[in-house]
N, C-alpha and C positions, 0 to 999 in steps of 0.2 A: 434375422438381420441380414441385409445385402452386404456382400463382401467388399461391395465399392463404397459402402457409406462410412463414413467417419464422423465423431462426435468433438464438440469443444468440451474443456475441462467444466464448464458450466452446466452444459448438458447432461454429461456424466454424472454431475453432483446431483443434478436433478432427478435421475432415472435411480440412481442407488440411495439417494437420501443420506448422504454423507457431505461434509465440508468440503470446499475447493481446495484447502491446504491438506485435509487427509489424502486427496488425490494426488496433489504436487508430490507429497511424501512417498507414496506408492512409486510414482514415476522416478523419483530421485534414487530410491532404493532399488530401482530396476525390476519390481514386481509388476510393473502395469506398463508395457511398451508404449511409448507416445512418438510424434513426430512433431516438427514446426512448419508453420506456412507464415513466414513474416514474424509477427510478435506473438502469433497465437500457437498454442499447443493444441493438437489433435489427437484423438485416440481412435484406431480403426476398429469397426466393430466385429471384427473377427478376434482382435486380440482381446475384446472387452468380453466378447463370449468366452473365451478360453479362461480369462482369469475369474470369471462367474463360476463356470463348470468345475474348475480347479478347485474352488473352496466350498463348494456344495457339500462334500463329505470329508471336510478338513484335511484334504490331499496338501502334501507339502510339496515344494519345488526340489527336485534332484538336482545337486550341485556335482559337477565333475570332481574326480579326485584331486586331492591335493597335488598342486604342481601342474596339472594337465592345463594346458594352453594358457600357462602364466604369462607369456610373454605378450598375450593379448589382453591389455588394460584400457577398460573403457574410461573415458573423462569423467570425473565425478560430476554429478549434477547438483547444483544449489537452488533454493529457492529466494528470490527477492520479493518482498511483499510490499505494495504501494501502488499509487496510481500516478505519480508525476511521471512525464514523459523523461525526465532527466534520469530516472531509474533504469529506462531503455538504454541510454547512453552509457550509463555506468555498466550495465550487464555486457554490452559490446566491448568495453574496455577490458572488462575482467576476463571474457572469453579470448580476446587477444593476446593479453599478456599472462594468462596462467593456464592451467590444465582444466579448469572449472567450466562446465557448461550451464549457463544461468537458465533459469527456468522463471516466469513472473506470474506472482499471484497479485490480484487487484483487490485484496482484502483491505479494510480499513485498520487504521493505526491499532486500535486498542484490542480488536478481535485479533490482529495479526500477533499483538504482543502476548496475548494469553495463549495462542497456540504456539508460540516459541516456548512458553513454560512448560507446555504439554509434549515437547519433543519435536514440534512442526516448524519449519522455517529456519534460513539460516542468516538472512540478512532482512530486519525489519526496519522500515521507515517510519519515523514517527513525527507526527506534530500535535501533539497533547497538552492543550493549555491548563494550567491549574490556578484556578481563581485566587486561593489563599496565598500563593506565593508570588503569582504574576509571572511565572516562570514557566518552561517547557520541558516536557518529557521525564526528566530525571525522578519527580516526585511518583510517576505511574510506575516506572521501571522499578524502582526501590522497593514499591509495594506488591508489584506482580512476580518479578523475577527472584522472589526470595529464595537463597542458599545458592543463587547461580553467580560465579563470577562474570563479569561482562566488560564490555568497553563501548563507551558512546561516543560517536564521531560526528561532527557536523556535516550534512552535506552541502546546505546552503540555507539562506534565509530569503524569505519571500513575503509579499503583503497578502493579508487576508482581509475581508470585508463583506461589503452587501453588493450583490447582483440588483441593478435595478434597471428600469426601462430607459430607453434613451431619451436624455435631457432630465432625467429624474424628475418627473411631472409631480411625483408626491412629495419632493423635497425630504428624501430619507437621508439622514446624516449621522446618527447614532444610534447606539443600543437602546436608548429610552423611545426611540420611535416605534419600537415593538409593542408599547402600550397602546399605540392608535388603534382605534376599532375600524379604520378604513383601510389597514394594510394586511394583505394576505401572503403569507409566505409558503415557501416550497422547503421542506426540510431535508437533511441527509440521513442516512440510515443510522441505526444505534452502532456504536462503537467507532465510527469515523472520528477523524480529526475534528472536522466541520462541526459534526451534530456536538462532539463533546465542547467545544469552543463557545457554540450557541447555549448550550444548556449552562455552562459556567457562568457566562455573562447574565443569563437569565437569574440565575441563582445570586449573583453578588449585587444585582441592581434590584432584586426583590421584584422580578416581573413572573407572574404566574403563567406557567406554560399552557394551563389550560383555557386562559383569556385570549389566547394567539390563534387566529383565523388561520387554518392551514398546517398547523404544527403536526398533525398526524399523516401528513401527505409527504411521502418519502420519496427520494430517488437516490441511485447508489453511487453516483460521481459527480464532480463538478460540472462538466458539459451538460448533462442531464438538467441540473438545478438551473444554470445559466439559460438553457433552451426553454425551461418551462417560464422563466421571466421573459424572455424574447417573445414568446407565442401569446403573452397574456394570461396564461393559466395562474400566474402569481404576481404580486407586486415587488417582492424581495425574496433573495436567497442568499445564504452565506458560503462564501468560497474563496478560491484565490483569483489573482489578478489574471494571470495567463487565460484562464478559460473564459473570462469576460471579453479578452480580446478575440479570441477565436471564435466565439459566438456572436458577438457584436452587440453585446450590451454595455451599459454604462458600468463603472466600478466605483465604490466609495471605499477607499481604504480606511480601516479601523485599527489593525495592530500589525505588527511586523512579527511573523512567524520564524520560530528556530526549527528547522527541518533538519532531524538528525537521522543517522544509522546506529542501531544497536547490533551487537554481535556476541554470542555467548563464547566465552574463553574456555576453551580445552585445548590438549596437546593437538588435537586432529584440525581445529580451526586457527591454530596458528599462522599457517602460510596463507590462509583466505584472509585474515586480519591483515598480515603484511602486505598483501596485494591492493586490498582496498584503501589502506592508508597512503600507499605508493601512488594510487591512481589518483585519489582526491587532491594530492598535494602537487600533482605536476601542472604545469602551465598548459599543457595542451587540452587536458581535461577541462580546467577552468574556462579557457577561452573558447572551448566549445559550447559550454554553459552560456557564457556570458553572451555568445553570438545570438542565444534565443530572445535575449532580452527578459525585463521583469524578475530577475533573480540577481541576489547579491551573493558573491564568492567571497567576500573579505575573510569571512572565518572558515572557510572550507577546508576540511582535513584537520581540523582542530581537534583535539581529543579532549571532550567536555567532562567525560569522567571515566576513570577505569578503576576496577577492583584488583587487588594483587593477591 
């Protein structure tokens, strides 16, 4: 590998056949060096070669004796999972107001929550609709983070619904329109909040997924789904309002999403929880989010649920 070459987290994930959250955890623990270019984390090919070589024969890292260079303490990395651009703003505030250095993972809600259960990820953002209760997030957390104390804090609320072509030529206005044979959709990947919203609506409205044209065609983010509708590759996609305005497609609002943050409670995470609560409750942070439009911060910073 060329010494001048570097890889994105996604590229290394494909090369090593491991999840992106596993790589973020290695970076967070200092086992795999990385550097940032804007929002993107990159790994130098030389560092990747060294990591691979050091683990070929179960070699272990040699640490300096206790007390050596103890005055040199690097800022602890934390991983924030989710795709909304508000999380980048949150990361910026965390870095400004604390010792933490935020890293971003763009993994979907459910997959991130499962990774948190397995020990990866520090702040997970969630918008998981539960069709049985009509609520968001907490039913999933209670089933997945079994045995873990946690805190659930509201980040914001936002509209979710259909992306449709400009002028909405097929007059798509409700979940029941998914029964129509003349409608082709573009789906999100399994484990994403938008995919779970769609699947739950199909379940409670008794619409078989196998009858929906395009159900198996997946994209990995809101912008790609909206773009597929814009180019005519699909008639409909499910996502959030902000992406529709960025891409330039029409948006049919169907539900108000509760977009929350979950953090596992341990003595080690107490300072992080305090920092996040302080930021979310600040007028500075909320005004910055409100300036983006299409977000509701009336509940931002509210503790939705907390185990003791």
